[in-house]
N, C-alpha and C positions, 0 to 999 in steps of 0.2 A: 509246234510253238512259233510266236514270232522271235525274231532276234531281238536282243536286247540292244539300248541306246546305244548309238555310234560316236563310239572314242576317238578324238584324234588324239595322234601320239604324238608327239610335241617333243625335240632333242632337244635336250638343251644347247644353248649356244655357247661357242668358245669365247673366252673370258678376252676381252677387248684388245688391243695394242694399247700401248702409251699415248696420250694426245702428242701431237708433232711437236709440243711449247714443252712437254716432258724429255724429247730426247736431247740431252746436250750436244751429241755427236752433229745432229742437224743443227743444231741452236749456234754454234759455235765455227761449224764448217765454212769458208768463205765459198761464195757465189761461181768461183769460176779459177778456173788454175789454164796454168800454160799448157795447151797436150805435146807431151814427148817428140808424141811421131802423128802431127797433125791429119796425112792421109791416110790412118788405118790401125787397127791393131796392129800394136806393138809387136808379140807374136808370131803373129799372125800373117805381119810382111820379113818377116825372119823368115818364117818358110814355108813363104811361096803359097798359102794360100787362101781360105775366103772367109770373110764373116756376114754374119748377118746383120746387126744392130750393133755399135756401140757406145760404151762408154768412158766417162774421164775421171779417175780417181781426182779426188778437190784435194787430195792431201800433197801428190807426187806428182802432179799431170800424166799417168800412167793411161797410154787408149788401152783398150778391148774389147774384146764381145761380148756379147751380153749370154745368158744362160741361152736364151733359141737356138742357136746354135751348138754341137759336140765338141768344142774346145775351151766353151766358159773361162778364156782369160779375164775376164774383169774379176769372175770370182776366185779366179785361182791367187791373183793379182791381190785380194783382200785376205784371204788363208794366208798366203804366203808376210803380207806387213804387215795388216792389222791394219790399213788404212781404212778406216769406218767408214766413211761419206764419198759415194759417186752420182755424178749425173749423166745423162742419156749426153751423146755427143751425136745428136742425128738433129738436122737440120729443121728446128722450126720448135726445137724441145728443149724445158731445161729444167725437166722435172727430177727430183735427187731421192737419193736412195739410203738409208742408214742398213749396212748388214748386222749389226748391232743388235738393233731390236725389232729390223725385215717393217720395216717404215716407211712410206711414199714422204718425203716433205716438200 
């Protein structure tokens, strides 16, 4: 007996995150902040360790390393302070991230 018609399995998409214009944290965050440690990740400099990429807290100017490395000081800063928005502190990059809604803005 020949096989029946091929059926394509479609997985439901997860709900879309709210649009950036609905993210109060991104809307109200300043565009920039004065870095407390412009030479690198605050904790890595204290510990004498290295980092991969840097992130700048727009709430207080803390500079932390990103989630690509093992130390994840930018994420730890959000978890300990609740400061919701950071931006890339890499040359030529200006994107921002809301930890609360996990949105790029």
